[in-house]
C-alpha positions, -999 to +999 in steps of 0.1 A: -924-150-434-900-156-405-900-180-377-884-182-346-864-221-350-865-240-320-887-259-294-918-241-296-925-219-259-946-241-237-940-273-248-935-301-227-914-328-239-898-363-227-862-370-222-845-395-209-816-393-189-783-410-200-770-414-170-799-439-157-822-442-182-846-457-159-852-417-147-875-397-172-885-362-169-907-337-190-890-304-196-908-269-206-892-250-233-885-217-228-905-187-237-879-158-264-882-139-233-869-164-206-842-176-229-830-139-229-831-140-195-812-167-189-782-159-212-779-125-197-771-144-165-738-159-179-718-194-179-741-203-203-729-228-229-737-222-261-743-247-292-743-246-328-781-245-340-770-265-370-747-290-359-755-290-317-719-287-312-706-268-283-689-236-297-686-216-265-685-221-230-683-189-218-667-178-183-667-203-155-670-205-120-684-231-101-709-218-077-727-198-103-730-235-124-743-248-093-772-220-087-776-221-127-784-258-131-804-252-100-829-224-113-831-241-152-842-273-132-865-256-107-876-234-138-887-261-170-885-297-154-922-300-150-924-339-143-903-368-128-908-405-130-886-434-122-862-415-094-866-414-053-842-395-027-823-414-003-849-420+017-870-434-008-890-411-012-901-401-055-890-371-067-914-360-090-910-325-101-879-299-108-880-286-076-879-320-057-849-332-084-834-299-074-831-305-042-824-343-039-812-350-072-779-361-077-755-338-090-743-353-119-782-359-132-793-325-125-764-313-141-773-332-173-807-319-173-797-286-165-775-290-196-808-304-218-826-277-205-796-254-220-801-270-251-832-256-256-816-218-251-799-224-285-807-251-309-827-251-339-860-280-343-838-300-368-807-298-342-830-303-311-842-333-329-810-349-333-797-342-307-828-356-285-820-387-309-782-388-307-772-419-282-758-407-249 
């Protein structure tokens, strides 16, 4: 019997931000339908399902990349710990992260969400275990 590869849809997994390992985010795996819709929006980076290496970057426009990062973070980050905004108020979820997070951290988390669009389960595990 054939089985879809990748993280089970709806599974929430912890991710440690590589830029600052004191920040933890919990990312919800998208459904296959969500993956297709996100892939149709363009600007999606594709990863080899076996190695986790980038194989296709597609067309790049900064305005679309920034908008995509915000959609990915708002849509799939369930929880954030260890991070505050400039006023010292805790950033606790994807909406807060998209609105108040540093660009480099938002970009890193969005890329981690994006990996789940094309990685198989084994490659995803390797990606999770690889050093930053």
